[in-house]
Backbone as a printed PyTorch tensor [residue, N CA C, xyz], in Angstrom:
tensor([[[ 86.3190, 131.0100, 103.4130],
         [ 85.6000, 130.0570, 102.5550],
         [ 86.5920, 129.3210, 101.6380]],

        [[ 87.5500, 130.0770, 101.0380],
         [ 88.5330, 129.4390, 100.1580],
         [ 89.3940, 128.4570, 100.9300]],

        [[ 89.6800, 128.7960, 102.1910],
         [ 90.4930, 127.9060, 103.0240],
         [ 89.7750, 126.5730, 103.2360]],

        [[ 88.4610, 126.6460, 103.4990],
         [ 87.6660, 125.4320, 103.6780],
         [ 87.6050, 124.6200, 102.3790]],

        [[ 87.4970, 125.3360, 101.2680],
         [ 87.4290, 124.7010,  99.9590],
         [ 88.7350, 123.9670,  99.6380]],

        [[ 89.8540, 124.6510,  99.8380],
         [ 91.1680, 124.0360,  99.6000],
         [ 91.3900, 122.8500, 100.5370]],

        [[ 90.9430, 122.9950, 101.7790],
         [ 91.0660, 121.9160, 102.7540],
         [ 90.2600, 120.6900, 102.3050]],

        [[ 89.0740, 120.9240, 101.7770],
         [ 88.2090, 119.8450, 101.2950],
         [ 88.8900, 119.0930, 100.1550]],

        [[ 89.4410, 119.8040,  99.1950],
         [ 90.0840, 119.1780,  98.0390],
         [ 91.3570, 118.4390,  98.4640]],

        [[ 92.1350, 119.0460,  99.3440],
         [ 93.3640, 118.4050,  99.8220],
         [ 93.0370, 117.1570, 100.6450]],

        [[ 91.9990, 117.2340, 101.4590],
         [ 91.5590, 116.0810, 102.2450],
         [ 91.1070, 114.9400, 101.3330]],

        [[ 90.4660, 115.3000, 100.2190],
         [ 90.0390, 114.3020,  99.2390],
         [ 91.2440, 113.5470,  98.7030]],

        [[ 92.2770, 114.2910,  98.2940],
         [ 93.5040, 113.6550,  97.7720],
         [ 94.1490, 112.7460,  98.8250]],

        [[ 94.2790, 113.2560, 100.0380],
         [ 94.9430, 112.4860, 101.1020],
         [ 94.1970, 111.1930, 101.4170]],

        [[ 92.8880, 111.2780, 101.5280],
         [ 92.0920, 110.1030, 101.8730],
         [ 92.1200, 109.0780, 100.7460]],

        [[ 92.0740, 109.5490,  99.4960],
         [ 92.1600, 108.6320,  98.3640],
         [ 93.5390, 107.9760,  98.2990]],

        [[ 94.5700, 108.7180,  98.6640],
         [ 95.9240, 108.1500,  98.6980],
         [ 96.0050, 107.0290,  99.7290]],

        [[ 95.3330, 107.2220, 100.8590],
         [ 95.3090, 106.1810, 101.8900],
         [ 94.5930, 104.9320, 101.3800]],

        [[ 93.5510, 105.1270, 100.5820],
         [ 92.8450, 103.9810,  99.9950],
         [ 93.7760, 103.2010,  99.0730]],

        [[ 94.5630, 103.9180,  98.2780],
         [ 95.5280, 103.2790,  97.3740],
         [ 96.5760, 102.5250,  98.1880]],

        [[ 97.0720, 103.1370,  99.2600],
         [ 98.0790, 102.4810, 100.1000],
         [ 97.5320, 101.1880, 100.7000]],

        [[ 96.2900, 101.2290, 101.1650],
         [ 95.6580, 100.0390, 101.7240],
         [ 95.5170,  98.9560, 100.6490]],

        [[ 95.1130,  99.3660,  99.4640],
         [ 94.9720,  98.4330,  98.3380],
         [ 96.3110,  97.7510,  98.0310]],

        [[ 97.3760,  98.5360,  98.0010],
         [ 98.6990,  97.9710,  97.7270],
         [ 99.1180,  96.9960,  98.8260]],

        [[ 98.8030,  97.3370, 100.0740],
         [ 99.1730,  96.4250, 101.1680],
         [ 98.3670,  95.1300, 101.0930]],

        [[ 97.1140,  95.2060, 100.6570],
         [ 96.3030,  93.9940, 100.4900],
         [ 96.8440,  93.1350,  99.3560]],

        [[ 97.3270,  93.7770,  98.2980],
         [ 97.8890,  93.0150,  97.1760],
         [ 99.1850,  92.3130,  97.5620]],

        [[ 99.9200,  92.8790,  98.5130],
         [101.1460,  92.2260,  98.9640],
         [100.8580,  90.8710,  99.6000]],

        [[ 99.6720,  90.7300, 100.1710],
         [ 99.3030,  89.4820, 100.8230],
         [ 98.9540,  88.3870,  99.8130]],

        [[ 98.7060,  88.8030,  98.5720],
         [ 98.3750,  87.8330,  97.5280],
         [ 99.6750,  87.3990,  96.8740]],

        [[100.0190,  86.1480,  97.0830],
         [101.3130,  85.6890,  96.5810],
         [101.2480,  85.4200,  95.0890]],

        [[102.3440,  85.6850,  94.4230],
         [102.4000,  85.4990,  92.9780],
         [103.4150,  84.4250,  92.6040]],

        [[103.6280,  83.4630,  93.4930],
         [104.5360,  82.3810,  93.1920],
         [105.9540,  82.6090,  93.6900]],

        [[106.2970,  83.8500,  93.9960],
         [107.6270,  84.1530,  94.5170],
         [107.5310,  84.3460,  96.0220]],

        [[108.5470,  83.8860,  96.7130],
         [108.5680,  84.0510,  98.1650],
         [108.7030,  85.5240,  98.5230]],

        [[107.9540,  85.9550,  99.5310],
         [107.9640,  87.3410,  99.9690],
         [107.6010,  87.3550, 101.4560]],

        [[108.4190,  88.0230, 102.2980],
         [108.0790,  88.0720, 103.7260],
         [106.6950,  88.6630, 103.9920]],

        [[106.2050,  89.5010, 103.0880],
         [104.8800,  90.1060, 103.2490],
         [103.7470,  89.0970, 103.2140]],

        [[104.0310,  87.9000, 102.6900],
         [102.9990,  86.8590, 102.6400],
         [102.5190,  86.4700, 104.0360]],

        [[103.3820,  86.6470, 105.0190],
         [103.0570,  86.2480, 106.3860],
         [102.5740,  87.4180, 107.2410]],

        [[102.4110,  88.5860, 106.6280],
         [102.0820,  89.7890, 107.4040],
         [100.7160,  89.7190, 108.0820]],

        [[ 99.8240,  88.8860, 107.5710],
         [ 98.4780,  88.8120, 108.1660],
         [ 98.4100,  87.8420, 109.3430]],

        [[ 99.5140,  87.1430, 109.6250],
         [ 99.5110,  86.1370, 110.6890],
         [100.0300,  86.7380, 111.9900]],

        [[ 99.2690,  86.5550, 113.0600],
         [ 99.6710,  87.0160, 114.3860],
         [ 99.7460,  85.8340, 115.3390]],

        [[100.6320,  85.9680, 116.3180],
         [100.8430,  84.9190, 117.3210],
         [100.6000,  85.5140, 118.7010]],

        [[100.0380,  84.6990, 119.5990],
         [ 99.8800,  85.1380, 120.9800],
         [101.2610,  85.1260, 121.6370]],

        [[101.7960,  86.2990, 121.8640],
         [103.1470,  86.4450, 122.4140],
         [103.0280,  87.1290, 123.7730]],

        [[103.1010,  86.3570, 124.8280],
         [102.9370,  86.8510, 126.2010],
         [101.6410,  87.6530, 126.3600]],

        [[100.5530,  87.1010, 125.8250],
         [ 99.2410,  87.7030, 126.0020],
         [ 98.8780,  88.7810, 124.9960]],

        [[ 99.7410,  89.0340, 124.0090],
         [ 99.4730,  90.0670, 123.0160],
         [ 99.5470,  89.4590, 121.6210]],

        [[ 98.5570,  89.7480, 120.7820],
         [ 98.6120,  89.3050, 119.3900],
         [ 99.6910,  90.1050, 118.6760]],

        [[100.7200,  89.4120, 118.2110],
         [101.8920,  90.0600, 117.6440],
         [102.1820,  89.4770, 116.2600]],

        [[102.4480,  90.3320, 115.2520],
         [102.8250,  89.8190, 113.9290],
         [104.1360,  89.0380, 114.0010]],

        [[104.2740,  88.0620, 113.1250],
         [105.4870,  87.2290, 113.0920],
         [106.7380,  88.0960, 112.9470]],

        [[106.6530,  89.1290, 112.1310],
         [107.8320,  89.9690, 111.8630],
         [108.3570,  90.6730, 113.1140]],

        [[107.5390,  90.7330, 114.1840],
         [107.9810,  91.3930, 115.4010],
         [108.5430,  90.4300, 116.4470]],

        [[108.4660,  89.1250, 116.1500],
         [109.0220,  88.1480, 117.0940],
         [110.0380,  87.2250, 116.4210]],

        [[110.2930,  87.4720, 115.1330],
         [111.2310,  86.6180, 114.4030],
         [111.8250,  87.3730, 113.2270]],

        [[112.9460,  86.8860, 112.7710],
         [113.5790,  87.4260, 111.5830],
         [113.0260,  86.6480, 110.3860]],

        [[112.3020,  87.3290, 109.4820],
         [111.6880,  86.6860, 108.3260],
         [112.4640,  87.1110, 107.0850]],

        [[113.0550,  86.1490, 106.3900],
         [113.8490,  86.4550, 105.1980],
         [113.4750,  85.5250, 104.0530]],

        [[113.9300,  85.8800, 102.8560],
         [113.7480,  85.0370, 101.6800],
         [115.1130,  84.7580, 101.0660]],

        [[115.7060,  83.6090, 101.4350],
         [117.0270,  83.2810, 100.8980],
         [117.0320,  83.0940,  99.3820]],

        [[115.9140,  82.6540,  98.8180],
         [115.7840,  82.5560,  97.3650],
         [114.3190,  82.7880,  96.9980]],

        [[113.9950,  82.7100,  95.7070],
         [112.6450,  83.0630,  95.2550],
         [111.5720,  82.0420,  95.6190]],

        [[111.9560,  80.8840,  96.1530],
         [110.9930,  79.8520,  96.5120],
         [110.9770,  79.4970,  97.9890]],

        [[111.7450,  80.2210,  98.8110],
         [111.8800,  79.8470, 100.2190],
         [111.7100,  81.0590, 101.1340]],

        [[110.9810,  80.8420, 102.2200],
         [110.8770,  81.8380, 103.2870],
         [111.4910,  81.2080, 104.5280]],

        [[112.3660,  81.9520, 105.1860],
         [113.0310,  81.4730, 106.3920],
         [112.5690,  82.3230, 107.5790]],

        [[112.1650,  81.6620, 108.6510],
         [111.6960,  82.3570, 109.8470],
         [112.5590,  81.9080, 111.0180]],

        [[113.2880,  82.8450, 111.6030],
         [114.1370,  82.5310, 112.7460],
         [113.6500,  83.3370, 113.9460]],

        [[112.9000,  82.6810, 114.8500],
         [112.3810,  83.4000, 116.0190],
         [113.5170,  83.7780, 116.9710]],

        [[113.3000,  84.8710, 117.6790],
         [114.2920,  85.3140, 118.6470],
         [114.2870,  84.4140, 119.8760]],

        [[113.1780,  83.7150, 120.0860],
         [113.0750,  82.7380, 121.1650],
         [112.6980,  81.4010, 120.5340]],

        [[113.5460,  80.4030, 120.6770],
         [113.2980,  79.0990, 120.0440],
         [112.0060,  78.4590, 120.5190]],

        [[111.5690,  78.8210, 121.7160],
         [110.3320,  78.2500, 122.2480],
         [109.1040,  78.6590, 121.4200]],

        [[109.2440,  79.6690, 120.5640],
         [108.1280,  80.1560, 119.7530],
         [107.9770,  79.3780, 118.4450]],

        [[108.9290,  78.5050, 118.1230],
         [108.8940,  77.7870, 116.8390],
         [107.5830,  77.0500, 116.6040]],

        [[107.1380,  76.2790, 117.5860],
         [105.9180,  75.4870, 117.3900],
         [104.6820,  76.3730, 117.2680]],

        [[104.6480,  77.4540, 118.0360],
         [103.5090,  78.3740, 117.9640],
         [103.4380,  79.0520, 116.5980]],

        [[104.5840,  79.4960, 116.0960],
         [104.6280,  80.1430, 114.7820],
         [104.2240,  79.1420, 113.7040]],

        [[104.7480,  77.9210, 113.8000],
         [104.4200,  76.8740, 112.8340],
         [102.9150,  76.5980, 112.8140]],

        [[102.3130,  76.4800, 113.9830],
         [100.8630,  76.2340, 114.0790],
         [100.0710,  77.3800, 113.4740]],

        [[100.4910,  78.6020, 113.7540],
         [ 99.7850,  79.7790, 113.2290],
         [ 99.8460,  79.8190, 111.7050]],

        [[100.9970,  79.4540, 111.1400],
         [101.1440,  79.4480, 109.6790],
         [100.2610,  78.3700, 109.0540]],

        [[100.2440,  77.1980, 109.6570],
         [ 99.4130,  76.1030, 109.1400],
         [ 97.9350,  76.4750, 109.2190]],

        [[ 97.5170,  77.1020, 110.3190],
         [ 96.1060,  77.4640, 110.5140],
         [ 95.6780,  78.7050, 109.7480]],

        [[ 96.6070,  79.3760, 109.0860],
         [ 96.2830,  80.6400, 108.4110],
         [ 95.6180,  80.4680, 107.0560]],

        [[ 95.5190,  79.2310, 106.5590],
         [ 94.9240,  78.9480, 105.2500],
         [ 95.6810,  79.5840, 104.0900]],

        [[ 96.9780,  79.7820, 104.2500],
         [ 97.7940,  80.2910, 103.1550],
         [ 98.3310,  79.1460, 102.2910]],

        [[ 98.1550,  77.9330, 102.7570],
         [ 98.6010,  76.7750, 101.9960],
         [100.0670,  76.4360, 102.2140]],

        [[100.6430,  76.9220, 103.3040],
         [102.0520,  76.6530, 103.5970],
         [102.1650,  75.5970, 104.6850]],

        [[103.1870,  74.7510, 104.5650],
         [103.4900,  73.8090, 105.6440],
         [104.9700,  73.9790, 105.9880]],

        [[105.2470,  74.6900, 107.0720],
         [106.6340,  74.9750, 107.4530],
         [107.3830,  73.7340, 107.9250]],

        [[108.6710,  73.7260, 107.6580],
         [109.5560,  72.6520, 108.1000],
         [110.3610,  73.1980, 109.2740]],

        [[110.2990,  72.5000, 110.4090],
         [110.9950,  72.9270, 111.6240],
         [112.2840,  72.1350, 111.7540]],

        [[113.4370,  72.8340, 111.6980],
         [114.7050,  72.1170, 111.8440],
         [115.3310,  72.3300, 113.2240]],

        [[114.5540,  72.8550, 114.1550],
         [115.0440,  73.0620, 115.5110],
         [115.5010,  74.4850, 115.7830]],

        [[116.0130,  75.1660, 114.7690],
         [116.4670,  76.5520, 114.9230],
         [115.5850,  77.5320, 114.1510]],

        [[115.1980,  77.1240, 112.9430],
         [114.3980,  78.0080, 112.0940],
         [113.2750,  77.2120, 111.4480]],

        [[112.2900,  77.9610, 110.9440],
         [111.2260,  77.3660, 110.1400],
         [111.5300,  77.6910, 108.6860]],

        [[111.3790,  76.7130, 107.8300],
         [111.5940,  76.9120, 106.4090],
         [110.2820,  76.6230, 105.6970]],

        [[109.8680,  77.5690, 104.8600],
         [108.6470,  77.3860, 104.0860],
         [109.0480,  77.3460, 102.6200]],

        [[108.7460,  76.2350, 101.9630],
         [108.9530,  76.1390, 100.5260],
         [107.6680,  76.6050,  99.8570]],

        [[107.7590,  77.6860,  99.0870],
         [106.5920,  78.2480,  98.4230],
         [106.3430,  77.4330,  97.1590]],

        [[105.2010,  76.7380,  97.1020],
         [104.9300,  75.9080,  95.9260],
         [104.6170,  76.7640,  94.6970]],

        [[104.9140,  76.2070,  93.5260],
         [104.5510,  76.9150,  92.3000],
         [103.0350,  76.8860,  92.1780]],

        [[102.5050,  77.9010,  91.5430],
         [101.0570,  78.0280,  91.4330],
         [100.5310,  77.2890,  90.2080]],

        [[ 99.3980,  76.6340,  90.3850],
         [ 98.7200,  76.0060,  89.2480],
         [ 97.9550,  77.0900,  88.4950]],

        [[ 97.5610,  76.7970,  87.2870],
         [ 96.8060,  77.7630,  86.4740],
         [ 95.4910,  78.1260,  87.1770]],

        [[ 94.8420,  77.1240,  87.7610],
         [ 93.5800,  77.3520,  88.4690],
         [ 93.7880,  78.3130,  89.6480]],

        [[ 94.8570,  78.0930,  90.4030],
         [ 95.1600,  78.9430,  91.5600],
         [ 95.5030,  80.3610,  91.1090]],

        [[ 96.2070,  80.4880,  89.9960],
         [ 96.5360,  81.8220,  89.4640],
         [ 95.2660,  82.5980,  89.1250]],

        [[ 94.3130,  81.9050,  88.5240],
         [ 93.0430,  82.5550,  88.1630],
         [ 92.3000,  82.9900,  89.4240]],

        [[ 92.3190,  82.1430,  90.4650],
         [ 91.7000,  82.5160,  91.7480],
         [ 92.3470,  83.7690,  92.3270]],

        [[ 93.6780,  83.8290,  92.2530],
         [ 94.3950,  84.9830,  92.8000],
         [ 94.1040,  86.2510,  92.0050]],

        [[ 93.9420,  86.1330,  90.6970],
         [ 93.5640,  87.2950,  89.8840],
         [ 92.1800,  87.7790,  90.3020]],

        [[ 91.2520,  86.8350,  90.5300],
         [ 89.9060,  87.2130,  90.9800],
         [ 89.9650,  87.9390,  92.3210]],

        [[ 90.8050,  87.4150,  93.2150],
         [ 90.9540,  88.0500,  94.5240],
         [ 91.5350,  89.4620,  94.3720]],

        [[ 92.4870,  89.6210,  93.4690],
         [ 93.0800,  90.9340,  93.2130],
         [ 92.0280,  91.9000,  92.6770]],

        [[ 91.1860,  91.4080,  91.7750],
         [ 90.1210,  92.2500,  91.2100],
         [ 89.1160,  92.6500,  92.2890]],

        [[ 88.8420,  91.7220,  93.2060],
         [ 87.9450,  92.0120,  94.3230],
         [ 88.5170,  93.1420,  95.1850]],

        [[ 89.8230,  93.0550,  95.4870],
         [ 90.4780,  94.1010,  96.2770],
         [ 90.4750,  95.4280,  95.5260]],

        [[ 90.6680,  95.3720,  94.2050],
         [ 90.6410,  96.5970,  93.3970],
         [ 89.2520,  97.2330,  93.4510]],

        [[ 88.2240,  96.4100,  93.3780],
         [ 86.8580,  96.9370,  93.4300],
         [ 86.5740,  97.5680,  94.7930]],

        [[ 87.0500,  96.9390,  95.8680],
         [ 86.8960,  97.5310,  97.2000],
         [ 87.5750,  98.8950,  97.2740]],

        [[ 88.7560,  98.9970,  96.6690],
         [ 89.4760, 100.2720,  96.6660],
         [ 88.6870, 101.3320,  95.8870]],

        [[ 88.1420, 100.9400,  94.7410],
         [ 87.3440, 101.8880,  93.9360],
         [ 86.1210, 102.3590,  94.7170]],

        [[ 85.4940, 101.4320,  95.4250],
         [ 84.3270, 101.7910,  96.2430],
         [ 84.7410, 102.8060,  97.3030]],

        [[ 85.8780, 102.5710,  97.9150],
         [ 86.3950, 103.4910,  98.9300],
         [ 86.6440, 104.8800,  98.3280]],

        [[ 87.2470, 104.9060,  97.1600],
         [ 87.5400, 106.1910,  96.4880],
         [ 86.2440, 106.9120,  96.1410]],

        [[ 85.2640, 106.1870,  95.6460],
         [ 83.9780, 106.8130,  95.3090],
         [ 83.2650, 107.3270,  96.5610]],

        [[ 83.4500, 106.6170,  97.6510],
         [ 82.8630, 107.0570,  98.9150],
         [ 83.4910, 108.3800,  99.3600]],

        [[ 84.7960, 108.4810,  99.1830],
         [ 85.4890, 109.7350,  99.5170],
         [ 84.9560, 110.8610,  98.6370]],

        [[ 84.7630, 110.5720,  97.3420],
         [ 84.2130, 111.5810,  96.4220],
         [ 82.8410, 112.0440,  96.9100]],

        [[ 81.9850, 111.0890,  97.3100],
         [ 80.6460, 111.4410,  97.7870],
         [ 80.7230, 112.3350,  99.0280]],

        [[ 81.5970, 111.9680,  99.9670],
         [ 81.7580, 112.7730, 101.1810],
         [ 82.2420, 114.1810, 100.8480]],

        [[ 83.1770, 114.2820,  99.9070],
         [ 83.7100, 115.5930,  99.5110],
         [ 82.6300, 116.4270,  98.8310]],

        [[ 81.8400, 115.7930,  97.9810],
         [ 80.7570, 116.5280,  97.3250],
         [ 79.7020, 116.9750,  98.3300]],

        [[ 79.4510, 116.1470,  99.3470],
         [ 78.5180, 116.5500, 100.4110],
         [ 79.0560, 117.7640, 101.1680]],

        [[ 80.3660, 117.7530, 101.4010],
         [ 80.9890, 118.8870, 102.0820],
         [ 80.8890, 120.1570, 101.2220]],

        [[ 81.0430, 120.0020,  99.9050],
         [ 80.9000, 121.1460,  99.0010],
         [ 79.4750, 121.6910,  99.0270]],

        [[ 78.5000, 120.7850,  99.1030],
         [ 77.1060, 121.2140,  99.1490],
         [ 76.8290, 122.0310, 100.4170]],

        [[ 77.4530, 121.6350, 101.5250],
         [ 77.3020, 122.4060, 102.7620],
         [ 77.9070, 123.8010, 102.5840]],

        [[ 79.0700, 123.8550, 101.9230],
         [ 79.7100, 125.1500, 101.6730],
         [ 78.8480, 126.0140, 100.7460]],

        [[ 78.1800, 125.3860,  99.8000],
         [ 77.3050, 126.1330,  98.8880],
         [ 76.1410, 126.7390,  99.6630]],

        [[ 75.5970, 125.9800, 100.6180],
         [ 74.5090, 126.5070, 101.4490],
         [ 74.9750, 127.6900, 102.2820]],

        [[ 76.3090, 127.6640, 102.6120],
         [ 76.8720, 128.7660, 103.4090],
         [ 77.2670, 129.9570, 102.5500]],

        [[ 77.0260, 129.8660, 101.2270],
         [ 77.2720, 131.0240, 100.3800],
         [ 78.3400, 130.8650,  99.3210]],

        [[ 78.7820, 129.6660,  99.0450],
         [ 79.7790, 129.4340,  97.9980],
         [ 79.1310, 129.6940,  96.6400]],

        [[ 79.7380, 130.5370,  95.7940],
         [ 79.1520, 130.8360,  94.4730],
         [ 79.0390, 129.5780,  93.5970]],

        [[ 78.0140, 129.5800,  92.7170],
         [ 77.7540, 128.4190,  91.8670],
         [ 78.9380, 128.0430,  90.9940]],

        [[ 79.6160, 129.0340,  90.3890],
         [ 80.7140, 128.7090,  89.4830],
         [ 81.8810, 128.0550,  90.2370]],

        [[ 82.1790, 128.5290,  91.4240],
         [ 83.2480, 127.9220,  92.2300],
         [ 82.8250, 126.5240,  92.6890]],

        [[ 81.5410, 126.3690,  93.0450],
         [ 81.0060, 125.0690,  93.4370],
         [ 81.1670, 124.0590,  92.3020]],

        [[ 80.7640, 124.4700,  91.0790],
         [ 80.8600, 123.5690,  89.9230],
         [ 82.3160, 123.2390,  89.5880]],

        [[ 83.1880, 124.2500,  89.6480],
         [ 84.6140, 124.0120,  89.3880],
         [ 85.1970, 123.0420,  90.4060]],

        [[ 84.7920, 123.2000,  91.6580],
         [ 85.2950, 122.3280,  92.7220],
         [ 84.8060, 120.8970,  92.5330]],

        [[ 83.5350, 120.7470,  92.1470],
         [ 83.0140, 119.4050,  91.8810],
         [ 83.7640, 118.7580,  90.7250]],

        [[ 84.0480, 119.5500,  89.6860],
         [ 84.8140, 119.0200,  88.5460],
         [ 86.2240, 118.6170,  88.9740]],

        [[ 86.8400, 119.4130,  89.8360],
         [ 88.1840, 119.1080,  90.3350],
         [ 88.1700, 117.7980,  91.1240]],

        [[ 87.1740, 117.6240,  91.9770],
         [ 87.0670, 116.3890,  92.7560],
         [ 86.8410, 115.1920,  91.8320]],

        [[ 86.0620, 115.3830,  90.7650],
         [ 85.8450, 114.2890,  89.8140],
         [ 87.1390, 113.9400,  89.0800]],

        [[ 87.9340, 114.9480,  88.7310],
         [ 89.2180, 114.6930,  88.0610],
         [ 90.1620, 113.9270,  88.9940]],

        [[ 90.1750, 114.3040,  90.2640],
         [ 91.0080, 113.6090,  91.2530],
         [ 90.5440, 112.1530,  91.3650]],

        [[ 89.2390, 111.9580,  91.4450],
         [ 88.6710, 110.6120,  91.5400],
         [ 89.0660, 109.7770,  90.3270]],

        [[ 88.9140, 110.3530,  89.1350],
         [ 89.2630, 109.6270,  87.9130],
         [ 90.7350, 109.2260,  87.8980]],

        [[ 91.6000, 110.1320,  88.3560],
         [ 93.0340, 109.8180,  88.3490],
         [ 93.3530, 108.6820,  89.3300]],

        [[ 92.6930, 108.6590,  90.4870],
         [ 92.9330, 107.5910,  91.4550],
         [ 92.3480, 106.2550,  90.9810]],

        [[ 91.1950, 106.2900,  90.3230],
         [ 90.6080, 105.0670,  89.7740],
         [ 91.5450, 104.5020,  88.6970]],

        [[ 92.1200, 105.4000,  87.8830],
         [ 93.0700, 104.9690,  86.8510],
         [ 94.3010, 104.3280,  87.4970]],

        [[ 94.7590, 104.9000,  88.6020],
         [ 95.9130, 104.3540,  89.3060],
         [ 95.6080, 102.9500,  89.8390]],

        [[ 94.4060, 102.7460,  90.3510],
         [ 93.9850, 101.4200,  90.8330],
         [ 94.0440, 100.4210,  89.6800]],

        [[ 93.5440, 100.8240,  88.5170],
         [ 93.5540,  99.9420,  87.3490],
         [ 94.9810,  99.5830,  86.9410]],

        [[ 95.8870, 100.5650,  86.9960],
         [ 97.2810, 100.3190,  86.6340],
         [ 97.9400,  99.3360,  87.6120]],

        [[ 97.7030,  99.5430,  88.9040],
         [ 98.2700,  98.6520,  89.9290],
         [ 97.7080,  97.2410,  89.7480]],

        [[ 96.4040,  97.1380,  89.5000],
         [ 95.7700,  95.8400,  89.2970],
         [ 96.3670,  95.1390,  88.0770]],

        [[ 96.5620,  95.8740,  86.9930],
         [ 97.1250,  95.2920,  85.7720],
         [ 98.5230,  94.7220,  86.0370]],

        [[ 99.3360,  95.4690,  86.7830],
         [100.6810,  94.9910,  87.1260],
         [100.6120,  93.7170,  87.9670]],

        [[ 99.6880,  93.6870,  88.9270],
         [ 99.5500,  92.5170,  89.7910],
         [ 99.0650,  91.3090,  88.9920]],

        [[ 98.1230,  91.5230,  88.0620],
         [ 97.6460,  90.4230,  87.2180],
         [ 98.7910,  89.8540,  86.3950]],

        [[ 99.6090,  90.7300,  85.8200],
         [100.7710,  90.2810,  85.0420],
         [101.7320,  89.4700,  85.9180]],

        [[101.9560,  89.9590,  87.1410],
         [102.8500,  89.2780,  88.0710],
         [102.3290,  87.8860,  88.4170]],

        [[101.0280,  87.7870,  88.6590],
         [100.4240,  86.5110,  89.0270],
         [100.4380,  85.5340,  87.8520]],

        [[100.1200,  85.9960,  86.6680],
         [ 99.9850,  85.1040,  85.5160],
         [101.3180,  84.7290,  84.8740]],

        [[102.3960,  85.4530,  85.2220],
         [103.7170,  85.1250,  84.6830],
         [104.2780,  83.9040,  85.4070]],

        [[104.6590,  82.9350,  84.6260],
         [105.1840,  81.6990,  85.2240],
         [106.6880,  81.8040,  85.3870]]])
C-alpha cells in the first residue's frame, strides 16, 4: 500500500513537471523582440513527404539580437522554407540571398507587447489547468486506495502533500510568467 502511495505522489510530481516543461516550450515560441531560433520551432516543411521542423533541414542561427539566419543543407529548400515562414503568421518576411534566408526581427510595438503578454497569460492558465487536472487525478487515485483500506490519517496527509506539491508548481508557473512578462515589456 505504501509503495502505491509513494508511486502516486511521485507520479504527481513528474506529471506536473512535464506540464511546466510544456509551458516553458510554449513561451519560447512567444518572441520578446530578440531573435531566437526557437521562434521558428513551430514551423514544419514537407521534406520528401515528411513534415519536418526547419531545424532538422537547415542550420538556424542568430548572428545578432535582431537577425535570424537560416542556411538549408539543400539550396533547393530555400523557397519552401521561405513560403512556410511567410504562411506561419509569425509576422516575418525572410530575405533570400540565394544561399541563406535572413529574417530581420522587427521591434515590437506597445500594442503587440500587450498582446504577447496576454498570450503568455493564456499559456500560463493552460498550464495551471493541467496541474490542477493532475491533482484531481492523484486525489482520485488516493480515494481508490482509501477504499482498498488506506487509513484516514494517511489519506488526509497524502491529500495535503499533493496540495502542497500543486501549490509549489502553481507558484513556479507564476514566477515563469512574471519573468516572461518582464522580458516582453522590456524595450
